[in-house]
TIZALUM-30603 format. One record per residue: chain; residue number from 1; x, y, z of N, C-alpha, C in turn. Coordinates in Angstrom, 2 decimals, padded with zeros to 5 digits, always signed. Example, Ala and Ser with C-alpha at 12.3 -4.5 7.8 and 13.67 -1.06 7.14 Angstrom:
<mol: A | seq: 1 | n_x: +013.19 | n_y: -005.69 | n_z: +007.80 | ca_x: +012.30 | ca_y: -004.50 | ca_z: +007.80 | c_x: +013.20 | c_y: -003.30 | c_z: +007.80>
<mol: A | seq: 2 | n_x: +012.85 | n_y: -002.25 | n_z: +007.08 | ca_x: +013.67 | ca_y: -001.06 | ca_z: +007.14 | c_x: +012.90 | c_y: +000.03 | c_z: +007.87>
//
This chain:
<mol: A | seq: 1 | n_x: +009.34 | n_y: -007.69 | n_z: -013.34 | ca_x: +007.91 | ca_y: -007.97 | ca_z: -014.48 | c_x: +007.85 | c_y: -009.59 | c_z: -014.80>
<mol: A | seq: 2 | n_x: +007.19 | n_y: -009.87 | n_z: -014.35 | ca_x: +007.00 | ca_y: -011.08 | ca_z: -014.88 | c_x: +006.93 | c_y: -011.54 | c_z: -016.57>
<mol: A | seq: 3 | n_x: +006.84 | n_y: -012.96 | n_z: -017.01 | ca_x: +006.42 | ca_y: -012.97 | ca_z: -018.27 | c_x: +005.29 | c_y: -012.78 | c_z: -019.32>
<mol: A | seq: 4 | n_x: +004.32 | n_y: -012.10 | n_z: -018.09 | ca_x: +003.01 | ca_y: -012.00 | ca_z: -018.69 | c_x: +002.82 | c_y: -010.45 | c_z: -018.31>
<mol: A | seq: 5 | n_x: +003.55 | n_y: -009.74 | n_z: -017.78 | ca_x: +004.03 | ca_y: -008.33 | ca_z: -018.21 | c_x: +003.21 | c_y: -007.62 | c_z: -016.43>
<mol: A | seq: 6 | n_x: +002.99 | n_y: -008.79 | n_z: -015.85 | ca_x: +002.13 | ca_y: -008.63 | ca_z: -014.49 | c_x: +003.80 | c_y: -008.52 | c_z: -013.56>
<mol: A | seq: 7 | n_x: +003.16 | n_y: -007.44 | n_z: -012.50 | ca_x: +004.46 | ca_y: -007.70 | ca_z: -011.42 | c_x: +004.31 | c_y: -008.63 | c_z: -010.47>
<mol: A | seq: 8 | n_x: +005.53 | n_y: -009.48 | n_z: -010.64 | ca_x: +005.74 | ca_y: -010.46 | ca_z: -009.40 | c_x: +005.58 | c_y: -010.41 | c_z: -008.58>
<mol: A | seq: 9 | n_x: +004.48 | n_y: -010.94 | n_z: -006.96 | ca_x: +004.40 | ca_y: -010.68 | ca_z: -005.89 | c_x: +005.60 | c_y: -011.17 | c_z: -005.01>
<mol: A | seq: 10 | n_x: +005.74 | n_y: -010.62 | n_z: -003.80 | ca_x: +006.98 | ca_y: -010.67 | ca_z: -002.99 | c_x: +007.26 | c_y: -012.34 | c_z: -002.91>
<mol: A | seq: 11 | n_x: +007.58 | n_y: -013.28 | n_z: -001.92 | ca_x: +007.95 | ca_y: -014.04 | ca_z: -002.02 | c_x: +007.53 | c_y: -014.31 | c_z: -000.91>
<mol: A | seq: 12 | n_x: +007.30 | n_y: -016.01 | n_z: -000.60 | ca_x: +006.23 | ca_y: -016.14 | ca_z: +000.74 | c_x: +007.04 | c_y: -015.70 | c_z: +001.82>
<mol: A | seq: 13 | n_x: +008.60 | n_y: -016.03 | n_z: +001.98 | ca_x: +008.79 | ca_y: -015.15 | ca_z: +003.28 | c_x: +008.48 | c_y: -013.53 | c_z: +003.99>
<mol: A | seq: 14 | n_x: +008.50 | n_y: -013.00 | n_z: +002.33 | ca_x: +008.05 | ca_y: -011.65 | ca_z: +002.57 | c_x: +006.54 | c_y: -011.60 | c_z: +002.79>
<mol: A | seq: 15 | n_x: +005.75 | n_y: -012.23 | n_z: +002.26 | ca_x: +004.55 | ca_y: -011.82 | ca_z: +002.74 | c_x: +004.24 | c_y: -012.11 | c_z: +004.31>
<mol: A | seq: 16 | n_x: +004.81 | n_y: -013.41 | n_z: +004.56 | ca_x: +004.63 | ca_y: -013.29 | ca_z: +006.38 | c_x: +005.16 | c_y: -012.41 | c_z: +007.28>
<mol: A | seq: 17 | n_x: +006.35 | n_y: -012.35 | n_z: +006.27 | ca_x: +007.02 | ca_y: -010.97 | ca_z: +007.40 | c_x: +005.84 | c_y: -009.15 | c_z: +007.27>
<mol: A | seq: 18 | n_x: +005.72 | n_y: -008.80 | n_z: +005.87 | ca_x: +004.43 | ca_y: -007.82 | ca_z: +006.07 | c_x: +003.13 | c_y: -008.81 | c_z: +006.88>
<mol: A | seq: 19 | n_x: +002.52 | n_y: -009.60 | n_z: +006.81 | ca_x: +001.19 | ca_y: -010.11 | ca_z: +007.57 | c_x: +002.20 | c_y: -009.90 | c_z: +008.66>
<mol: A | seq: 20 | n_x: +003.30 | n_y: -010.15 | n_z: +009.84 | ca_x: +003.25 | ca_y: -010.21 | ca_z: +010.57 | c_x: +003.24 | c_y: -008.59 | c_z: +011.33>
<mol: A | seq: 21 | n_x: +003.77 | n_y: -007.62 | n_z: +010.12 | ca_x: +003.71 | ca_y: -006.26 | ca_z: +010.41 | c_x: +002.41 | c_y: -006.02 | c_z: +010.49>
<mol: A | seq: 22 | n_x: +001.53 | n_y: -006.33 | n_z: +009.71 | ca_x: -000.09 | ca_y: -005.94 | ca_z: +009.54 | c_x: -000.36 | c_y: -006.04 | c_z: +011.07>
<mol: A | seq: 23 | n_x: -000.11 | n_y: -007.16 | n_z: +011.37 | ca_x: -001.07 | ca_y: -007.75 | ca_z: +012.98 | c_x: -000.39 | c_y: -007.03 | c_z: +013.91>
<mol: A | seq: 24 | n_x: +001.11 | n_y: -006.68 | n_z: +013.81 | ca_x: +001.04 | ca_y: -006.11 | ca_z: +015.63 | c_x: +000.74 | c_y: -004.75 | c_z: +014.81>
<mol: A | seq: 25 | n_x: +000.76 | n_y: -004.16 | n_z: +013.97 | ca_x: +000.15 | ca_y: -002.78 | ca_z: +013.92 | c_x: -001.22 | c_y: -002.87 | c_z: +014.41>
<mol: A | seq: 26 | n_x: -001.87 | n_y: -003.79 | n_z: +013.84 | ca_x: -003.43 | ca_y: -004.09 | ca_z: +014.10 | c_x: -003.60 | c_y: -003.97 | c_z: +015.19>
<mol: A | seq: 27 | n_x: -003.08 | n_y: -005.02 | n_z: +016.30 | ca_x: -003.29 | ca_y: -004.94 | ca_z: +017.41 | c_x: -002.96 | c_y: -003.87 | c_z: +018.49>
<mol: A | seq: 28 | n_x: -001.58 | n_y: -003.03 | n_z: +018.09 | ca_x: -001.66 | ca_y: -001.92 | ca_z: +018.42 | c_x: -002.38 | c_y: -001.12 | c_z: +018.41>
<mol: A | seq: 29 | n_x: -002.54 | n_y: -000.81 | n_z: +017.41 | ca_x: -004.04 | ca_y: +000.16 | ca_z: +017.00 | c_x: -005.23 | c_y: -000.12 | c_z: +018.19>
<mol: A | seq: 30 | n_x: -005.49 | n_y: -001.48 | n_z: +018.21 | ca_x: -006.96 | ca_y: -001.53 | ca_z: +019.08 | c_x: -006.36 | c_y: -001.73 | c_z: +020.39>
<mol: A | seq: 31 | n_x: -005.41 | n_y: -002.21 | n_z: +021.08 | ca_x: -004.80 | ca_y: -001.73 | ca_z: +022.19 | c_x: -004.68 | c_y: +000.10 | c_z: +022.40>
<mol: A | seq: 32 | n_x: -004.06 | n_y: +000.75 | n_z: +021.50 | ca_x: -003.93 | ca_y: +002.01 | ca_z: +021.67 | c_x: -005.25 | c_y: +002.93 | c_z: +021.83>
<mol: A | seq: 33 | n_x: -006.32 | n_y: +002.59 | n_z: +021.40 | ca_x: -007.75 | ca_y: +002.85 | ca_z: +021.09 | c_x: -008.41 | c_y: +002.74 | c_z: +022.11>
<mol: A | seq: 34 | n_x: -008.29 | n_y: +001.42 | n_z: +022.47 | ca_x: -008.84 | ca_y: +000.73 | ca_z: +024.17 | c_x: -008.60 | c_y: +001.85 | c_z: +025.22>
<mol: A | seq: 35 | n_x: -007.16 | n_y: +001.53 | n_z: +024.79 | ca_x: -006.60 | ca_y: +003.15 | ca_z: +026.13 | c_x: -007.13 | c_y: +004.23 | c_z: +026.36>
<mol: A | seq: 36 | n_x: -007.09 | n_y: +004.79 | n_z: +024.86 | ca_x: -007.72 | ca_y: +006.42 | ca_z: +024.53 | c_x: -009.11 | c_y: +006.35 | c_z: +025.11>
<mol: A | seq: 37 | n_x: -009.80 | n_y: +005.15 | n_z: +025.19 | ca_x: -010.90 | ca_y: +005.49 | ca_z: +025.36 | c_x: -010.88 | c_y: +005.67 | c_z: +027.08>
<mol: A | seq: 38 | n_x: -010.52 | n_y: +004.60 | n_z: +027.56 | ca_x: -009.95 | ca_y: +004.74 | ca_z: +028.83 | c_x: -009.77 | c_y: +005.87 | c_z: +029.70>
<mol: A | seq: 39 | n_x: -008.53 | n_y: +006.83 | n_z: +028.73 | ca_x: -008.43 | ca_y: +007.78 | ca_z: +029.45 | c_x: -009.51 | c_y: +009.12 | c_z: +028.99>
<mol: A | seq: 40 | n_x: -010.19 | n_y: +009.09 | n_z: +028.13 | ca_x: -011.36 | ca_y: +010.08 | ca_z: +028.29 | c_x: -012.23 | c_y: +009.55 | c_z: +029.83>
<mol: A | seq: 41 | n_x: -012.31 | n_y: +008.62 | n_z: +029.68 | ca_x: -013.35 | ca_y: +008.17 | ca_z: +030.59 | c_x: -012.65 | c_y: +008.49 | c_z: +032.14>
<mol: A | seq: 42 | n_x: -011.32 | n_y: +008.37 | n_z: +032.28 | ca_x: -010.52 | ca_y: +009.04 | ca_z: +033.29 | c_x: -010.62 | c_y: +010.34 | c_z: +033.22>
<mol: A | seq: 43 | n_x: -010.44 | n_y: +010.95 | n_z: +032.88 | ca_x: -010.42 | ca_y: +012.16 | ca_z: +032.57 | c_x: -011.58 | c_y: +013.23 | c_z: +033.25>
<mol: A | seq: 44 | n_x: -012.69 | n_y: +011.92 | n_z: +032.56 | ca_x: -013.80 | ca_y: +012.59 | ca_z: +033.59 | c_x: -014.07 | c_y: +012.48 | c_z: +034.95>
<mol: A | seq: 45 | n_x: -013.72 | n_y: +011.17 | n_z: +034.97 | ca_x: -013.94 | ca_y: +011.13 | ca_z: +036.50 | c_x: -013.21 | c_y: +011.34 | c_z: +037.64>
<mol: A | seq: 46 | n_x: -011.52 | n_y: +011.43 | n_z: +036.85 | ca_x: -010.84 | ca_y: +011.20 | ca_z: +038.01 | c_x: -010.46 | c_y: +013.31 | c_z: +038.19>
<mol: A | seq: 47 | n_x: -010.77 | n_y: +013.60 | n_z: +037.47 | ca_x: -010.28 | ca_y: +015.37 | ca_z: +037.09 | c_x: -008.68 | c_y: +014.91 | c_z: +036.99>
<mol: A | seq: 48 | n_x: -008.05 | n_y: +014.34 | n_z: +036.21 | ca_x: -007.04 | ca_y: +014.30 | ca_z: +035.38 | c_x: -006.38 | c_y: +016.14 | c_z: +035.25>
<mol: A | seq: 49 | n_x: -005.29 | n_y: +016.42 | n_z: +035.29 | ca_x: -005.02 | ca_y: +018.09 | ca_z: +035.09 | c_x: -005.35 | c_y: +017.78 | c_z: +033.25>
<mol: A | seq: 50 | n_x: -005.45 | n_y: +018.60 | n_z: +032.94 | ca_x: -005.89 | ca_y: +018.86 | ca_z: +031.61 | c_x: -004.52 | c_y: +018.52 | c_z: +030.74>
<mol: A | seq: 51 | n_x: -003.41 | n_y: +019.35 | n_z: +030.97 | ca_x: -002.57 | ca_y: +019.44 | ca_z: +029.93 | c_x: -001.82 | c_y: +017.78 | c_z: +029.94>
<mol: A | seq: 52 | n_x: -001.79 | n_y: +017.21 | n_z: +030.80 | ca_x: -001.46 | ca_y: +015.60 | ca_z: +030.57 | c_x: -001.92 | c_y: +014.89 | c_z: +029.95>
<mol: A | seq: 53 | n_x: -003.32 | n_y: +015.08 | n_z: +030.49 | ca_x: -004.65 | ca_y: +014.54 | ca_z: +029.43 | c_x: -004.51 | c_y: +014.71 | c_z: +028.24>
<mol: A | seq: 54 | n_x: -004.68 | n_y: +016.21 | n_z: +027.85 | ca_x: -004.38 | ca_y: +016.35 | ca_z: +026.59 | c_x: -002.63 | c_y: +015.74 | c_z: +025.72>
<mol: A | seq: 55 | n_x: -001.75 | n_y: +015.79 | n_z: +026.43 | ca_x: -000.62 | ca_y: +015.42 | ca_z: +026.04 | c_x: -000.49 | c_y: +013.30 | c_z: +025.73>
<mol: A | seq: 56 | n_x: -001.85 | n_y: +013.23 | n_z: +026.90 | ca_x: -001.62 | ca_y: +011.34 | ca_z: +026.72 | c_x: -002.76 | c_y: +011.51 | c_z: +025.21>
<mol: A | seq: 57 | n_x: -004.10 | n_y: +011.83 | n_z: +025.31 | ca_x: -004.75 | ca_y: +012.18 | ca_z: +024.35 | c_x: -003.79 | c_y: +012.09 | c_z: +022.68>
<mol: A | seq: 58 | n_x: -002.77 | n_y: +013.38 | n_z: +022.50 | ca_x: -001.91 | ca_y: +013.52 | ca_z: +021.44 | c_x: -001.32 | c_y: +012.41 | c_z: +021.21>
<mol: A | seq: 59 | n_x: -000.39 | n_y: +011.67 | n_z: +022.33 | ca_x: +000.74 | ca_y: +010.44 | ca_z: +022.27 | c_x: -000.31 | c_y: +009.52 | c_z: +021.84>
<mol: A | seq: 60 | n_x: -002.08 | n_y: +008.87 | n_z: +022.27 | ca_x: -002.47 | ca_y: +007.78 | ca_z: +021.79 | c_x: -003.07 | c_y: +008.31 | c_z: +019.99>
<mol: A | seq: 61 | n_x: -002.58 | n_y: +009.66 | n_z: +019.96 | ca_x: -003.08 | ca_y: +009.54 | ca_z: +018.67 | c_x: -002.26 | c_y: +009.27 | c_z: +017.91>
<mol: A | seq: 62 | n_x: -000.96 | n_y: +009.67 | n_z: +017.97 | ca_x: -000.01 | ca_y: +009.64 | ca_z: +017.15 | c_x: +000.05 | c_y: +008.25 | c_z: +017.01>
<mol: A | seq: 63 | n_x: -000.27 | n_y: +007.32 | n_z: +017.87 | ca_x: +000.03 | ca_y: +005.87 | ca_z: +018.22 | c_x: -000.88 | c_y: +005.51 | c_z: +017.03>
<mol: A | seq: 64 | n_x: -002.17 | n_y: +005.85 | n_z: +017.08 | ca_x: -003.22 | ca_y: +004.93 | ca_z: +016.53 | c_x: -002.65 | c_y: +005.63 | c_z: +014.85>
<mol: A | seq: 65 | n_x: -002.83 | n_y: +006.92 | n_z: +014.83 | ca_x: -002.45 | ca_y: +006.94 | ca_z: +013.27 | c_x: -001.15 | c_y: +006.15 | c_z: +012.39>
<mol: A | seq: 66 | n_x: -000.02 | n_y: +006.28 | n_z: +013.01 | ca_x: +001.12 | ca_y: +005.42 | ca_z: +012.87 | c_x: +000.85 | c_y: +003.80 | c_z: +012.98>
<mol: A | seq: 67 | n_x: -000.14 | n_y: +003.33 | n_z: +013.70 | ca_x: -000.61 | ca_y: +001.42 | ca_z: +013.57 | c_x: -001.48 | c_y: +001.79 | c_z: +012.10>
<mol: A | seq: 68 | n_x: -002.09 | n_y: +003.00 | n_z: +011.56 | ca_x: -003.13 | ca_y: +002.30 | ca_z: +010.47 | c_x: -002.36 | c_y: +002.99 | c_z: +009.21>
<mol: A | seq: 69 | n_x: -001.16 | n_y: +003.64 | n_z: +009.29 | ca_x: -000.46 | ca_y: +004.15 | ca_z: +008.43 | c_x: +000.24 | c_y: +002.81 | c_z: +008.21>
<mol: A | seq: 70 | n_x: +000.59 | n_y: +002.00 | n_z: +009.26 | ca_x: +001.69 | ca_y: +000.98 | ca_z: +008.90 | c_x: +000.80 | c_y: -000.28 | c_z: +008.34>
<mol: A | seq: 71 | n_x: -000.05 | n_y: -000.47 | n_z: +008.89 | ca_x: -000.90 | ca_y: -001.28 | ca_z: +008.29 | c_x: -001.29 | c_y: -000.96 | c_z: +006.61>
<mol: A | seq: 72 | n_x: -001.90 | n_y: +000.04 | n_z: +006.44 | ca_x: -001.60 | ca_y: +000.40 | ca_z: +004.61 | c_x: -000.67 | c_y: -000.03 | c_z: +004.39>
<mol: A | seq: 73 | n_x: +000.54 | n_y: +000.40 | n_z: +004.80 | ca_x: +002.12 | ca_y: -000.04 | ca_z: +003.96 | c_x: +002.06 | c_y: -001.32 | c_z: +003.71>
<mol: A | seq: 74 | n_x: +001.76 | n_y: -002.18 | n_z: +005.24 | ca_x: +001.99 | ca_y: -003.61 | ca_z: +005.26 | c_x: +001.25 | c_y: -003.99 | c_z: +004.33>
<mol: A | seq: 75 | n_x: +000.13 | n_y: -003.49 | n_z: +003.62 | ca_x: -001.04 | ca_y: -004.35 | ca_z: +002.68 | c_x: -000.57 | c_y: -003.82 | c_z: +001.32>
<mol: A | seq: 76 | n_x: +000.67 | n_y: -002.87 | n_z: +000.66 | ca_x: +000.97 | ca_y: -002.64 | ca_z: -000.03 | c_x: +001.35 | c_y: -003.94 | c_z: -000.56>
<mol: A | seq: 77 | n_x: +002.03 | n_y: -003.02 | n_z: -002.36 | ca_x: +002.22 | ca_y: -004.52 | ca_z: -003.30 | c_x: +003.64 | c_y: -004.66 | c_z: -002.94>
<mol: A | seq: 78 | n_x: +004.72 | n_y: -003.89 | n_z: -002.28 | ca_x: +006.14 | ca_y: -004.08 | ca_z: -002.45 | c_x: +006.66 | c_y: -005.02 | c_z: -001.61>
<mol: A | seq: 79 | n_x: +007.86 | n_y: -005.12 | n_z: -001.45 | ca_x: +008.33 | ca_y: -006.22 | ca_z: -000.58 | c_x: +008.99 | c_y: -005.55 | c_z: +000.46>
<mol: A | seq: 80 | n_x: +008.98 | n_y: -006.08 | n_z: +001.86 | ca_x: +009.84 | ca_y: -005.76 | ca_z: +003.05 | c_x: +011.42 | c_y: -004.84 | c_z: +002.68>
<mol: A | seq: 81 | n_x: +012.02 | n_y: -005.54 | n_z: +001.72 | ca_x: +013.10 | ca_y: -004.87 | ca_z: +001.03 | c_x: +013.04 | c_y: -002.92 | c_z: +001.21>
<mol: A | seq: 82 | n_x: +011.78 | n_y: -002.76 | n_z: +000.20 | ca_x: +011.47 | ca_y: -001.70 | ca_z: -000.19 | c_x: +010.90 | c_y: -001.18 | c_z: +001.19>
<mol: A | seq: 83 | n_x: +009.99 | n_y: -001.47 | n_z: +001.75 | ca_x: +009.10 | ca_y: -000.70 | ca_z: +002.82 | c_x: +009.62 | c_y: -000.72 | c_z: +004.26>
<mol: A | seq: 84 | n_x: +010.49 | n_y: -001.68 | n_z: +004.06 | ca_x: +010.91 | ca_y: -002.32 | ca_z: +005.52 | c_x: +011.57 | c_y: -001.20 | c_z: +006.48>
<mol: A | seq: 85 | n_x: +012.10 | n_y: -000.33 | n_z: +005.77 | ca_x: +012.74 | ca_y: +001.16 | ca_z: +007.20 | c_x: +011.34 | c_y: +001.98 | c_z: +006.88>
<mol: A | seq: 86 | n_x: +010.29 | n_y: +001.92 | n_z: +006.38 | ca_x: +009.22 | ca_y: +002.76 | ca_z: +006.68 | c_x: +008.68 | c_y: +002.08 | c_z: +008.06>
<mol: A | seq: 87 | n_x: +008.22 | n_y: +000.93 | n_z: +007.58 | ca_x: +007.53 | ca_y: +000.49 | ca_z: +008.65 | c_x: +008.49 | c_y: -000.08 | c_z: +010.05>
<mol: A | seq: 88 | n_x: +009.68 | n_y: -000.21 | n_z: +010.18 | ca_x: +010.36 | ca_y: -000.33 | ca_z: +011.13 | c_x: +010.31 | c_y: +001.04 | c_z: +011.84>
<mol: A | seq: 89 | n_x: +010.53 | n_y: +002.47 | n_z: +011.12 | ca_x: +010.14 | ca_y: +003.67 | ca_z: +011.50 | c_x: +008.90 | c_y: +003.71 | c_z: +011.92>
<mol: A | seq: 90 | n_x: +007.62 | n_y: +003.51 | n_z: +011.52 | ca_x: +006.14 | ca_y: +003.71 | ca_z: +012.02 | c_x: +005.83 | c_y: +002.59 | c_z: +013.23>
<mol: A | seq: 91 | n_x: +006.97 | n_y: +001.74 | n_z: +012.94 | ca_x: +006.97 | ca_y: +001.12 | ca_z: +014.41 | c_x: +007.26 | c_y: +001.31 | c_z: +015.55>
<mol: A | seq: 92 | n_x: +008.49 | n_y: +002.32 | n_z: +015.45 | ca_x: +009.08 | ca_y: +002.88 | ca_z: +016.50 | c_x: +008.27 | c_y: +004.07 | c_z: +017.11>
<mol: A | seq: 93 | n_x: +007.44 | n_y: +004.99 | n_z: +016.04 | ca_x: +006.86 | ca_y: +005.85 | ca_z: +016.36 | c_x: +005.47 | c_y: +005.42 | c_z: +017.18>
<mol: A | seq: 94 | n_x: +005.06 | n_y: +004.13 | n_z: +016.40 | ca_x: +003.69 | ca_y: +003.67 | ca_z: +017.37 | c_x: +003.97 | c_y: +003.15 | c_z: +018.51>
<mol: A | seq: 95 | n_x: +004.85 | n_y: +002.63 | n_z: +018.91 | ca_x: +005.23 | ca_y: +002.17 | ca_z: +020.43 | c_x: +005.72 | c_y: +003.30 | c_z: +021.26>
<mol: A | seq: 96 | n_x: +006.61 | n_y: +004.27 | n_z: +020.64 | ca_x: +007.26 | ca_y: +005.46 | ca_z: +021.31 | c_x: +005.50 | c_y: +006.28 | c_z: +021.43>
<mol: A | seq: 97 | n_x: +005.09 | n_y: +006.65 | n_z: +020.95 | ca_x: +003.69 | ca_y: +007.21 | ca_z: +021.50 | c_x: +002.79 | c_y: +006.57 | c_z: +022.42>
<mol: A | seq: 98 | n_x: +002.76 | n_y: +005.39 | n_z: +022.24 | ca_x: +001.69 | ca_y: +004.99 | ca_z: +023.40 | c_x: +003.18 | c_y: +004.77 | c_z: +024.51>
<mol: A | seq: 99 | n_x: +004.07 | n_y: +004.31 | n_z: +024.68 | ca_x: +004.76 | ca_y: +004.66 | ca_z: +025.87 | c_x: +004.77 | c_y: +005.95 | c_z: +026.29>
<mol: A | seq: 100 | n_x: +004.82 | n_y: +006.60 | n_z: +025.53 | ca_x: +004.83 | ca_y: +008.27 | ca_z: +025.92 | c_x: +003.57 | c_y: +008.46 | c_z: +026.49>
<mol: A | seq: 101 | n_x: +002.13 | n_y: +008.11 | n_z: +026.32 | ca_x: +001.10 | ca_y: +008.17 | ca_z: +026.26 | c_x: +000.62 | c_y: +007.88 | c_z: +028.22>
<mol: A | seq: 102 | n_x: +001.70 | n_y: +006.15 | n_z: +027.84 | ca_x: +000.89 | ca_y: +005.71 | ca_z: +029.32 | c_x: +001.84 | c_y: +006.44 | c_z: +029.92>
<mol: A | seq: 103 | n_x: +002.87 | n_y: +006.90 | n_z: +030.17 | ca_x: +003.75 | ca_y: +007.64 | ca_z: +031.37 | c_x: +002.91 | c_y: +008.90 | c_z: +031.57>
<mol: A | seq: 104 | n_x: +002.44 | n_y: +010.01 | n_z: +030.55 | ca_x: +001.71 | ca_y: +010.95 | ca_z: +031.04 | c_x: +000.34 | c_y: +010.78 | c_z: +031.47>
<mol: A | seq: 105 | n_x: -000.27 | n_y: +009.50 | n_z: +031.37 | ca_x: -001.59 | ca_y: +009.14 | ca_z: +031.92 | c_x: -001.49 | c_y: +008.48 | c_z: +032.98>
<mol: A | seq: 106 | n_x: +000.04 | n_y: +007.81 | n_z: +033.71 | ca_x: +000.48 | ca_y: +007.78 | ca_z: +035.08 | c_x: +000.84 | c_y: +009.05 | c_z: +036.05>
<mol: A | seq: 107 | n_x: +001.33 | n_y: +009.62 | n_z: +034.85 | ca_x: +001.97 | ca_y: +010.93 | ca_z: +036.15 | c_x: +000.46 | c_y: +011.65 | c_z: +036.35>
<mol: A | seq: 108 | n_x: -000.43 | n_y: +011.56 | n_z: +035.35 | ca_x: -001.95 | ca_y: +012.44 | ca_z: +035.12 | c_x: -002.08 | c_y: +011.74 | c_z: +036.54>
<mol: A | seq: 109 | n_x: -002.38 | n_y: +010.53 | n_z: +036.71 | ca_x: -003.31 | ca_y: +009.47 | ca_z: +037.97 | c_x: -002.51 | c_y: +010.10 | c_z: +039.19>
<mol: A | seq: 110 | n_x: -001.14 | n_y: +010.24 | n_z: +038.96 | ca_x: -000.57 | ca_y: +010.47 | ca_z: +040.11 | c_x: -000.67 | c_y: +011.78 | c_z: +040.88>
<mol: A | seq: 111 | n_x: -000.89 | n_y: +012.58 | n_z: +039.95 | ca_x: -001.00 | ca_y: +014.31 | ca_z: +040.36 | c_x: -002.32 | c_y: +014.50 | c_z: +040.77>
<mol: A | seq: 112 | n_x: -002.96 | n_y: +013.53 | n_z: +040.39 | ca_x: -004.63 | ca_y: +014.27 | ca_z: +040.50 | c_x: -005.10 | c_y: +013.43 | c_z: +042.41>
<mol: A | seq: 113 | n_x: -004.30 | n_y: +012.22 | n_z: +042.70 | ca_x: -004.35 | ca_y: +011.69 | ca_z: +043.61 | c_x: -004.02 | c_y: +012.27 | c_z: +044.71>
<mol: A | seq: 114 | n_x: -002.97 | n_y: +013.60 | n_z: +044.79 | ca_x: -002.31 | ca_y: +014.46 | ca_z: +045.76 | c_x: -002.54 | c_y: +015.92 | c_z: +045.68>
//
């Protein structure tokens, strides 16, 4: 707490770290949403295996939800020391969701071609 009773904000370096997390989650959610639309189009046009398409959609959903939640945490008033482990965990969940979705999408395309 400061002299006026207001909570002191994070240091400038901490704000830059939070801004970096926010930007990364923003771009990750944009990529996840764009590829989600591609999955829906490919499912309709290529007749992908429904199970693999649902797995890809669920993984992309996990990626986008973790990214949005990470953006909200990064916008909060806390410092990276307080929310750093949460942001790092959300980052791992979002990237893993995106990777899993891409793998299941590639597997779905590969099985539909043969």
